[in-house]
C-alpha positions in Angstrom: -95.3 135.3 106.1 -98.8 133.8 105.4 -97.2 131.1 103.2 -95.0 129.9 106.0 -98.1 129.5 108.3 -99.2 126.7 105.9 -96.3 124.5 107.0 -94.8 123.1 110.2 -91.3 122.1 111.1 -91.1 118.6 112.6 -88.0 117.1 114.2 -87.9 113.5 113.2 -87.0 110.7 115.7 -84.8 109.1 113.0 -83.2 110.7 110.0 -84.1 107.6 108.0 -87.8 108.6 108.3 -87.1 111.1 105.5 -86.6 108.4 102.9 -89.4 106.0 103.9 -91.5 105.1 100.9 -89.1 106.7 98.4 -88.1 104.4 95.6 -84.4 104.3 94.5 -85.2 105.7 91.1 -87.0 108.7 92.7 -84.1 109.9 94.9 -82.6 112.3 92.4 -85.9 113.9 91.7 -87.1 114.1 95.3 -84.0 115.0 97.1 -81.4 116.2 94.5 -79.0 113.5 95.6 -78.8 109.9 94.3 -79.5 106.5 95.9 -76.2 105.3 97.3 -74.7 108.8 97.5 -72.9 110.1 100.5 -76.0 111.8 101.8 -78.1 108.7 101.4 -75.4 106.5 103.1 -75.3 109.1 105.9 -79.0 108.7 106.5 -79.1 104.9 106.6 -75.7 104.3 108.3 -75.1 104.1 112.1 -73.9 107.4 113.7 -70.4 107.6 115.3 -70.3 107.3 119.0 -69.5 110.9 119.7 -72.2 112.5 117.6 -76.0 112.6 117.2 -78.1 113.1 114.1 -80.8 115.7 113.7 -83.3 115.8 110.9 -86.0 118.4 110.2 -89.0 117.9 107.9 -91.1 120.9 106.8 -94.5 119.5 106.0 -97.7 121.2 104.7 -100.6 121.3 107.2 -103.8 119.4 106.5 -102.2 117.2 103.8 -101.8 113.5 104.6 -100.1 112.4 101.3 -97.2 114.2 99.6 -97.0 116.6 102.5 -93.2 116.8 102.5 -92.2 120.3 101.4 -88.5 120.6 102.5 -86.0 119.1 104.8 -82.5 119.4 106.3 -80.4 117.0 108.2 -77.0 117.0 109.9 -74.7 115.7 112.6 -73.8 117.3 116.0 -70.4 116.7 117.5 -69.6 117.7 121.1 -66.0 118.6 121.6 -64.1 118.1 124.9 -64.4 121.8 125.8 -68.3 121.4 125.6 -68.6 123.2 122.2 -71.3 121.7 120.0 -70.6 121.8 116.3 -73.3 121.0 113.7 -72.2 119.6 110.3 -75.0 120.3 107.8 -75.3 117.4 105.4 -78.3 118.5 103.4 -80.8 121.3 102.9 -83.3 121.3 100.1 -86.9 121.2 98.9 -89.1 118.4 97.6 -89.5 119.5 94.0 -92.8 117.8 93.5 -94.7 119.6 96.2 -97.1 122.3 95.0 -95.8 124.9 97.3 -92.4 124.6 95.7 -93.7 125.2 92.2 -94.1 128.9 92.8 -90.4 129.7 93.0 -87.5 129.6 90.6 -89.3 131.8 88.1 -92.5 129.7 88.0 -95.2 132.2 88.9 -93.0 135.0 90.2 -91.8 133.5 93.5 -88.3 133.3 94.9 -85.2 132.6 92.7 -81.8 133.8 91.6 -80.9 136.6 89.2 -79.4 137.9 87.0 -77.8 134.6 86.0 -77.6 132.6 82.7 -76.8 128.9 82.6 -74.0 127.5 80.5 -74.1 123.8 79.7 -70.7 122.2 79.5 -71.2 118.5 78.8 -72.9 117.1 82.0 -72.0 120.2 84.0 -73.8 123.4 84.5 -71.9 126.7 85.0 -73.3 130.2 85.5 -72.6 133.6 84.1 -73.8 137.0 85.3 -73.9 139.6 82.6 -71.0 138.0 80.8 -68.9 137.3 83.9 -68.4 133.6 84.9 -69.4 132.8 88.4 -66.5 131.4 90.5 -65.8 130.6 94.2 -64.2 134.0 94.5 -67.0 136.3 93.1 -70.3 134.4 93.6 -71.3 136.3 96.8 -71.1 139.6 94.9 -72.8 138.4 91.7 -75.5 135.9 92.8 -78.6 137.7 94.0 -82.2 136.8 94.7 -84.1 135.1 97.6 -84.0 131.5 98.7 -86.6 128.9 98.8 -88.3 129.9 102.1 -89.3 126.4 103.1 -85.7 125.0 102.7 -84.4 128.0 104.6 -87.0 127.3 107.3 -85.8 123.7 107.5 -82.2 124.8 108.0 -83.1 127.4 110.6 -84.9 124.8 112.7 -82.0 122.3 112.2 -79.6 124.9 113.6 -81.9 125.9 116.5 -82.9 122.4 117.5 -79.4 121.0 117.3 -78.4 123.3 120.2 -75.1 124.0 118.4 -72.6 126.7 119.1 -71.2 126.5 115.6 -72.8 125.2 112.3 -71.0 124.6 109.0 -71.4 122.7 105.8 -70.1 119.1 105.9 -66.7 119.9 104.3 -66.4 116.6 102.3 -69.5 117.3 100.2 -69.6 118.9 96.8 -72.2 121.4 98.0 -69.6 122.7 100.4 -67.3 123.5 97.5 -69.5 126.0 95.8 -68.7 126.8 92.2 -65.6 124.6 92.3 -64.3 123.6 88.8 -64.6 119.9 89.4 -68.4 120.0 90.0 -71.6 120.9 88.2 -73.0 124.2 89.6 -76.6 123.5 88.9 -78.0 124.1 92.4 -75.1 126.2 93.8 -76.8 129.6 93.5 -79.8 128.4 95.4 -77.7 126.8 98.1 -75.8 130.0 98.5 -79.0 132.1 99.0 -80.3 129.7 101.6 -77.2 129.9 103.8 -76.9 133.7 103.3 -80.5 134.3 104.4 -79.5 132.9 107.8 -76.3 135.0 108.0 -73.9 132.1 107.4 -70.6 133.5 106.4 -68.4 132.2 103.5 -65.0 131.7 105.2 -62.2 129.2 105.7 -62.3 128.0 109.3 -59.1 127.0 111.0 -58.0 123.5 110.1 -60.0 123.3 106.9 -58.6 123.2 103.4 -61.2 125.4 101.7 -63.9 128.0 102.5 -67.5 127.0 103.3 -70.5 128.5 105.0 -70.2 128.9 108.7 -72.7 130.1 111.4 -71.6 131.1 114.9 -74.0 131.4 117.8 -74.4 134.8 119.4 -76.0 135.8 122.7 -78.4 138.2 121.0 -81.8 136.5 120.5 -82.3 138.6 117.4 -79.5 136.6 115.8 -81.2 133.2 116.1 -81.7 131.5 112.8 -85.5 131.8 112.9 -85.3 135.5 113.7 -82.7 136.0 110.9 -85.0 134.3 108.4 -88.0 136.4 109.4 -85.9 139.6 109.1 -84.6 138.4 105.7 -88.2 137.9 104.4 -89.3 141.3 105.6 -86.2 142.9 104.1 -87.0 141.3 100.8 -90.6 142.6 101.0 -89.4 146.1 101.7 -87.1 146.1 98.6 -89.8 144.6 96.4 -88.0 141.3 96.0 -90.2 138.2 95.6 -89.6 135.8 98.4 -92.8 133.9 99.1 
């Protein structure tokens, strides 16, 4: 947990603050989504009347430049019965920050296993010991531990949104994990982030496909931050790299 003490989670006054100073050509490298993409348009567009936007930045302490480590942002809708539902539009890490260079096999940090990438034109698919990864088997075959800073950003997003229910924004490709129409390059990592906070892969009522869903419980030990802490200690106890 010492690594997480080097960062702090900040709730931004405006979601557009995340993109200040980022040039259009750097969006793909910095965020993983492109300038003019749906996530980018979400950040710069006006919110609907019946919702509010929440953005979390995980920043490294004591660094005034290039201190952005990870972030997550989404939109909270309040239904007529008082239920607050968070749609998660993005969670990810800033790839250029030095804290993120430790993972994904670089220096023995977190990452996914035992997967092999298969390049199919512009698309990336994954295979586990000869078995192709699909929407129906990935939870059984994708193993590892998530980027802890991205998971921390998502945990704070859920907590600070005050939501009763959180789910992936269903219209986005990242909410259709391992679907045949998309490249799966980042899908294993996305799956591990949500699973570390006990999101469940299921098809909610009224939706056309399964996605990751989190439901609030009265037990304080089930809060996203508590779940992340428990996940990290569980990884340690099993000898899995996670920080």
